[in-house]
N, C-alpha and C positions, 0 to 999 in steps of 0.2 A: 610236249612237256613246258609246263609253263617256266617261265624264267624270271628268278627275281635278285636284285641287287641290293647288297647291305652294306653299309657305309658305317663302319667302325667297330671294333673287337672288342667290344665291353661286355659287359652284364646283357645288355639287351640283345646285344648283336650275335654274340655266338647262340647265346638258347633260341635264339629267332632263328639262324642260320642253322646249328645241329637238327632243329626240330623238323622245319622246311628240309632240307637232306633227306631226312628219314620217313619224312611224306611222300618223297618221290620228287620233288623240284628242283629244278637248275638252278644252283645258288651261287652266285658268286658273293664273296666277301673282301670289300676295300678294307685294308688297313695301312695304316700310316705306319708300322711298327713291323718289323718279324717276329714270330715265338721268342726268336736268341736274344733280341735286344728287348723285349717285353721283360725277360725270366732276369737278366743283368742290367736291367736297369733302376729308376728310382722309386720306391713305394707309391704309388697311386691312392690308396686308400684303406682304409682298415674295417671295411665292413662286418657285420655281424648275421649272418643267415640266420634265419628264424623259421619254426617248424615246417609252416606252411610253403613257402619259396623253399628249402631241402627237401621238401617231398618231391617238388616239380622236378630238380636236379636229379631227384633218385629214379623217377619213372622216366628219363630221360636216357638213364645209365651214365649219367657225369658226375656222383658222387664217388671220386675215386681214392678219396682221403678218409672215409668214414672207419675203417678198421684202425688206421692209425692216429688218428684222432675224433673221437666220439663230439668232441663239443664241450657245452658247459650244462649242467644239471643245477646250478645252483645262483641265486640273483639276493644280493646283498648293497642296501641304499644306505650309508651313511648322511642323514641330513642335519647342517648343522643352523645353529640361530645366526641373527645378525650381527652379532659378535664374533663371529667364526668359532664356536666350541660348538663341538657336538652335542646333539642333542636329541634325537631319534635315531633309530636304527629299525628298519624294515629286511626281513629278509625270509627267502620263499625257495621253497624247491619249485624247478620248471617241472612242467607235466612231460613236455618233451626237451630234447636238447636243443641249446641254439650253437653255433659254427663259424668259428672264425678264421680262413684261411685267407695268405696271403694271395692276392690277385695277380701278384706278378708268377708264382705258382700256376697258379690257378688258371689264367687267359693264353698263357703260351700251351700249357698241356690241351686247353679247347680246342685252341686253332689246328696243332698236330689232328685232336680228335677230327675235327670238322673234314679235316683234307681226307684222313682216313676213311670218310663216312662217302666221301664223294664229292664235296664241295670243295670249289675252286677259290685259292686264297689269293689276292692279287694285291702286292705293297705298295701303294701309290697313297700319296696325301689329297685328296680330293679338294676341287672348289666348285663354287656354285658353276662356272662355267664349262667343269669338269661334269658334272650331275645330267648338266642338257644334253650329253654325247650318252651318260647312262641312260639316260628315259629312252631315246630311241632304240636301246636295246635290249630292255627289258620290262616286262609286262609291268611291274611293280618295283618301285625304288624307296628303300627305307632306311633313312638318316635314324642314327642311333647314338651319335656322338653332337658334344655342343660345342666342341672345340673350333678353334679358329673363324674363319669365315663362315662355315656352315651355320654357325647359332642367331645370325642374320636373315636366314631364312626362315626362322619362323617368328611371326609379330609377337610380342610380349600380351600378355590377355592381363589388361589392368584389372579388371573383376576380381579376378580369381589370383592376382600378385599383391598380396598386400604390403610386400616389404621392399622399399625403394631402398636398400643399403643391409651388408652383412647385419647380421643380429648377434655372432659371436665371430671371433678371430680366433682359429682353429691351429692345432699342432701335433703331433704326435712322436712317437717312437716306439720301436720293436727292439725288447729288451730281453737278457734273458741274465741270471744273476738274482731272483726274484726269491726271497726266505721267508718264514712267519707264516702260520696258519690263516691271516687274515686275506694273503693270496694265495689260498687252496686251487689246486689244480684244478678241478673242473665251477670255479666261481667266477661269475661276473660283478665285479665290486665298482659300483658308482658313487663319488662324493657330491652333494649338490651342497654348494656356499651359496646363499642366497645376495644379488647384486655384484658377486664375483665372479661365476662362472658355475662348470660342472669338470670334473675327473672322471674318466673310465680306465677301469683297469679289466681285462680278461685275457684268458689262455687263447693263442694265437698261432695259429701252425704256419712256420716261415717256410719261405722258400727251397732253405735248405734241409726241407723236411724232417725240423724237428720243431718239438715243442716249444713254443716262448711265451711271451706276452705283451699286451700292448696298452701303454700310458696314452689317452687320449687325452688333449684339454679343449675343453670349449668356454674361452675367455670372452666376459662383456668388454666390448672395447671400451680402449682405457683406461682399464679396472686394476684391481692389484695383480692379477693372473695375467694382463695381457703385456707379457714379454718378448712376442714371438718376429715383429716385426723387423728387424734388424738381425736374424740369426742366417749364417750361411753354410753350415756346415750340421751333420749329424750329431759331431761332437762337443759342439756348440751349445745344442738342443737339448743333449743328453744333460750337460751341468746346467743348466735353466732349469729344467725338470725336475731334477734334487732339489735345487734352492726353494720352487715354489713349492716341492713338496714337505718339505723341513717347516717352511713356514705356515704353507696353509692347513696339514693336514700331519702335524707332526708324532699321531697317533700311527701313521703309516710309513713313516720314515723310516725306521730300523729294517722295514721290507725290502725298500727299496735304495737304501744308498748307494750298495754295492753294484747295481745293476748296469750292464753293457750294452751296446748295440749290437745285434744281431751280424750287421753288417753295414759299411759305411754308408749305405744310398737306405738304411732302415729309418728313413723320417721324411717326415714332409710338416709343411705350413703352408697357410694360407685362407681364403676369407670365399664365404660363398653366400651368396644373395639369394634367397630362395626364391623360383619364378618360374611360372606356369607361362607356356605360351600355345599359340593356336599350331593344331596339328598338322597342319597343311601348308609346304614351304612351297612358297613361288621362286621361279625359276626367273634368271634375265628375260627368255624366251616366251617365257608362258604357262609351260610347262609345270604340273604338278611331282611334288616327291612327300612323302609322310613321316613325320617324326616321332619317334619313340622313345623310352628310357630318357638318360637326362637332358637331350636335345626339347623336350617338351617339359617336362617337369622336374624340377633340381630342388631338391630337399637338404638342410640343413641336417648332418647326420645326427641329433642330438636324440632322436625319437628313431633312430635307427629304420629309416623308412627306406632309403633309396635304392640301394641293390635288393632289396625283395620287392619293389614296386617297377623294378626294372624287370624283374622275372615274370611278376604278376603280368605283367604290360605286355611284354614276349608275348607268353602263352596265350593269353587271348586275342590278341594280332594272329597266330597261327590257325587259332581254330578258327576263325572270323575270314582269313585268305583260304582256307580249304573250304569253307560254308559256301564261299562265294562261287565257286566253283573255275566254270570258262568265262565270265563276263568280267566287264572291264573296273578296273580301281580306279573309281575317278572320287573327284572331290569329296562327292556326299557318302560313297562309303569309307573314306579316312576319316572324316568327320564322327562319322554315326558309331565308329569304332572306337576313336578316342571320350565319345561321350559316354559308351558304355562302360569305360576303364574308370573316368572320373565319379560315374554314378559309386564304385568301392573306392575309389583315391582320396574324394574328398575328406575322408575322414581322416585318411593317412597325414594331408596335409593339416588339417585342424588338431592332431595330435601333437605334431611339430610346433606349429603357430602356440599352444596352448604351454607347451615346455619352455619354448623360449621366452614367453612372455608368459609368465603364470599367474591367472585369475587369482583372487581372492579366495576362493571358494576351494580351490586347488591343495593348499595349505589343510583345509578337513580331512579330503581325502588320504594326504599322505598319512596323516595320523590315523586316520581309519584302518586304513592299511596295514599299519604298526601292530594295531590291535586285534584287529581280525583277517585270520589267514584267506577267509571267502572273498575280503575286498581284494587284499592283494594280488591273490590268483587271478580274480577278473581283468584286473589290472594287466596282468603280464601277460595272458590272455589276448588282451584288448590292441597291446602292442603288434602281438600275431598277426591280429585282425580288427582292426580299427574301428569298422563299423558296430563291433561288440560292444563299443565304448558310449555308441549315442543311447539314449539322452541323458543317460545317467555322470557320464564324465565331465561332460561340457557346459553342464546348464547348471546354474545353483541350484535353480528348486528342483529338477529333478536328481540331483544330487542330494539334499535332502529325504526326500523321496525312498533314494535307495537306499539310502545309510538305514533309514528307519527299517527298511525292511529288513535288512541285514541285524540290527538291532544294536546298532552301531553309535556312536553320540559323535566322537568327532571332537575338533580344535572349539565348535561354539558352546558345550558344554561344559567340561571339565576342564577343558586348557582355552584361556583366552590367546590370542597372539600375546599378549605381552608378557603373559606366563610360559609360554612356548621358548621366548626367547633365554629365559632364566632355569628352565627344567628340563635334566636330564631324563628324558624319555626314554630309555632304554627297554622297548620292548619288541620280543623278537616273531612275525608269523611263521609257523609252519605248515 
């Protein structure tokens, strides 16, 4: 029986570990934290799992919350003009639900499930020196966490990493007490504020196994929304969140003004510099380990790709481990598997980069989404499977061809940029 060591009990590491145990491998998962400490700890992230990634979880028997929390089936995007006025609304039904489950609940349950299925769980903080011992004891060691000293194992890929600093400052609260039709039980709400940032609001399955909501801020550094750097408590962030929404999205304030934290640790703030790293980590003694998930591809959450990429990459790695049989997992194999995944992931990264630094033609596409439900549907399906956005979403000339095929005019015809800032174009695509 081949032995696999996995460092990190997050989305990628747990999916990989459980999959390999089911496939008959001897798997040891190293985690800094126990399931209990994760469940009772601080909020880590608030990802929405998209249909393709959710299907992979279901195939593995890990969708424990489907019956209680099927997820979201509507998407609404309020787009503001340069003066902060509501200018455009894109609203669409999702063909398949998106689902956001508290990772504290999810990972603690998955760790227990990993052990139940026959995996070995070791609670231990690993360093590069510790990995040297691991390499001697396992056929393959996979690092799925970019925390601490382990991220130094994987060299930054300068060609694929176009950002040298964070593009957004992030903050989120998990809350109850929202009201009003604009925060319907199954609706993802996005507010786009050019030059200021983005606000996401969506239903969330909290660790207490109750329905709640996430309010997630993506603030332009130094801008009006960027008020999070000195926050030291969830209650403080809650009050700042209310004040920001009262100022920036007053049409939503009645909905959120009475919101309360689900628990005192249900908040986060921080920054992420989107980074792609080389997939082969070199240990001090010259041995090699493989990186997956956040260890090698770290995304800003604006496009919702991080946890979804982690799942899809782990799924591919499982398949390639099985295909490799009893052969040695050498550096060339590690690089080849990463390169195969990058053929997909390059489009996920391009989508996030496009949203972080919107090109001029993106405004034309957003107006088209409001006018034509087919355009909105194609974009939403592209968030789930980014390769389908190429080339029409990314390249201006291809955008023109695409919109012509859809018989949709966009900004360049009926609405100029200056007109859009003065016009209330409240069109709903259904």
